[in-house]
C-alpha positions, 0 to 999 in steps of 0.5 A: 382560610377560604371565602365562599362568595355569593353575589346576588342581583335582586329585583328592587321590588323584593330587595327589602324583604330579601335583605331582611330574610338574609340577615334574620334567617339565611345567614344564621342558617349558613353559620349554623351548619358549623362550616363557616365562622364568619359572614359579611353582607355587603352592597355592591356599589355599582349600577347594573344595566339590568337594574336591581340591587347587587349584594355580596355575601362572604362566608369564611371557612377554615379549609377547602375540605370544609367548603366541600362538605358544605356543598355535599351536606347543606348547599342544595337544601339552603339554595332551594329555600332561597329559590322558593321564596324569591323565584324569578326575582334574582340571579346569583353566582358563586366564587371561591376565594383562597386567602393568601395574605391578611393585614389589619391596621389598627392605627388611627390616621 
């Protein structure tokens, strides 16, 4: 399994609007590409020197090949929408993670 991670620092003045847009529009559009089977939206709990709020969105996909197809077929269009709506109000960086091992613990402490 691969995880496509997008970390975004967004200005506080538009953070609420951005967060709503992510949940209502962007993440559903990402999943609708058929390239990802799960998305997790997390707030990064650190205080940035540059200010703003930082979030990590993790999209899970089956393979590196599927992620490459996303880059070719969908990435530019979806990134342009974000840039147009929140131009100059955010910085983003993207990383790819290859899942090595996954453990779930369902026992109660």
